[in-house]
Legacy VTK file of the C-alpha trace (Angstrom):
# vtk DataFile Version 3.0
C-alpha trace
ASCII
DATASET POLYDATA
POINTS 126 float
-20.784 -38.895 15.841
-17.075 -39.381 16.735
-15.695 -36.399 18.172
-12.676 -36.504 15.760
-15.351 -35.584 12.932
-16.501 -32.470 14.759
-13.033 -31.655 16.330
-12.298 -28.042 17.265
-15.740 -26.598 17.783
-15.558 -27.534 21.588
-17.732 -29.940 23.643
-20.458 -27.299 24.399
-21.129 -26.623 20.818
-20.642 -30.193 19.637
-23.326 -31.461 21.966
-25.555 -28.594 21.363
-25.381 -28.493 17.328
-26.232 -32.263 17.455
-29.214 -31.689 19.680
-30.448 -28.569 17.832
-30.318 -30.526 14.406
-31.968 -33.685 16.087
-28.678 -35.918 15.248
-27.997 -38.917 17.455
-24.483 -38.393 18.814
-23.561 -41.792 17.615
-24.583 -41.360 14.079
-21.688 -41.521 11.686
-20.704 -38.227 10.275
-19.774 -39.776 6.883
-23.446 -40.591 6.643
-24.664 -36.793 6.857
-25.695 -35.224 3.324
-24.014 -32.106 2.345
-27.053 -30.001 3.094
-27.234 -31.117 6.634
-23.349 -30.398 6.900
-24.178 -26.885 5.752
-27.049 -26.346 8.062
-24.869 -27.417 11.086
-21.897 -24.995 9.942
-24.245 -22.001 9.440
-25.811 -22.734 12.808
-22.385 -23.000 14.497
-21.114 -19.881 12.917
-24.140 -17.916 14.068
-23.989 -19.603 17.769
-20.261 -18.633 17.798
-20.892 -14.944 16.880
-23.680 -14.769 19.413
-21.369 -16.203 21.990
-18.555 -13.751 21.349
-21.173 -10.871 21.371
-22.587 -11.994 24.756
-19.466 -13.324 26.313
-20.849 -16.810 27.095
-22.361 -19.607 25.419
-26.061 -19.578 25.034
-27.513 -22.185 22.456
-31.168 -22.317 23.324
-33.618 -20.883 21.112
-35.716 -17.922 22.272
-38.841 -20.031 22.753
-37.089 -22.111 25.277
-35.677 -19.386 27.349
-36.175 -20.436 31.099
-37.581 -17.197 32.234
-40.302 -17.379 29.482
-40.884 -21.026 30.436
-41.228 -20.203 34.189
-38.010 -21.742 35.318
-34.897 -20.163 36.869
-31.895 -19.507 34.636
-28.959 -21.903 34.782
-26.749 -21.434 37.723
-23.218 -22.898 37.261
-19.697 -21.876 36.872
-20.108 -22.436 33.114
-23.045 -20.190 32.587
-25.195 -19.848 29.524
-28.256 -21.445 28.687
-27.925 -24.941 26.925
-29.963 -27.835 25.945
-27.824 -30.789 26.700
-24.344 -29.904 27.700
-23.759 -31.153 31.477
-27.451 -31.888 31.985
-27.632 -35.500 32.009
-30.673 -36.458 33.927
-32.348 -33.182 33.579
-35.612 -32.719 31.599
-35.428 -31.651 28.035
-36.178 -27.851 27.774
-38.217 -28.745 24.497
-40.195 -31.738 25.395
-39.403 -32.441 29.026
-38.045 -35.943 28.445
-35.143 -37.102 30.674
-31.652 -36.742 29.033
-29.196 -39.393 29.287
-25.442 -40.047 28.218
-24.803 -42.229 25.070
-23.552 -45.513 26.053
-20.209 -45.863 23.990
-16.661 -44.928 24.710
-16.783 -42.608 21.491
-19.152 -40.089 23.204
-17.748 -37.656 25.521
-18.668 -37.788 29.079
-20.524 -34.459 29.010
-22.355 -35.220 25.712
-26.101 -36.324 26.394
-28.965 -37.454 24.401
-32.580 -36.911 24.365
-34.102 -39.906 22.718
-37.385 -38.264 21.563
-35.557 -35.253 20.196
-32.637 -37.216 18.756
-33.748 -40.093 17.096
-31.133 -42.941 16.448
-30.406 -43.756 12.927
-31.275 -47.283 11.648
-27.641 -48.500 11.878
-26.865 -46.882 15.395
-25.825 -49.328 18.145
-28.497 -48.006 20.670
LINES 1 127
126 0 1 2 3 4 5 6 7 8 9 10 11 12 13 14 15 16 17 18 19 20 21 22 23 24 25 26 27 28 29 30 31 32 33 34 35 36 37 38 39 40 41 42 43 44 45 46 47 48 49 50 51 52 53 54 55 56 57 58 59 60 61 62 63 64 65 66 67 68 69 70 71 72 73 74 75 76 77 78 79 80 81 82 83 84 85 86 87 88 89 90 91 92 93 94 95 96 97 98 99 100 101 102 103 104 105 106 107 108 109 110 111 112 113 114 115 116 117 118 119 120 121 122 123 124 125
């Protein structure tokens, strides 16, 4: 999905929303039905309110909390627990599959894809 379609929400929220809603980053935004846009918006509003309350961006669902899953919390200057942002090559917190960067210029360098969790649409170049 072109960053110009989701402009303004920031790279972290953009990448994480697409993962949380199992959307391929290369999917055309114009092909999303209104109910999917509504679900994305609702989730985004909730995540931003939570981020303001906590003072950091956490996008993982409670069942994927690293401590509950027996892992160490994320340690980097960005803080926050996330599924895909700056995690290319790391195992998916949900299924364990290796994440990768989408292969086009349209994707940001920090957007990543977990193929098993974000299936490509039929018209995707991947």
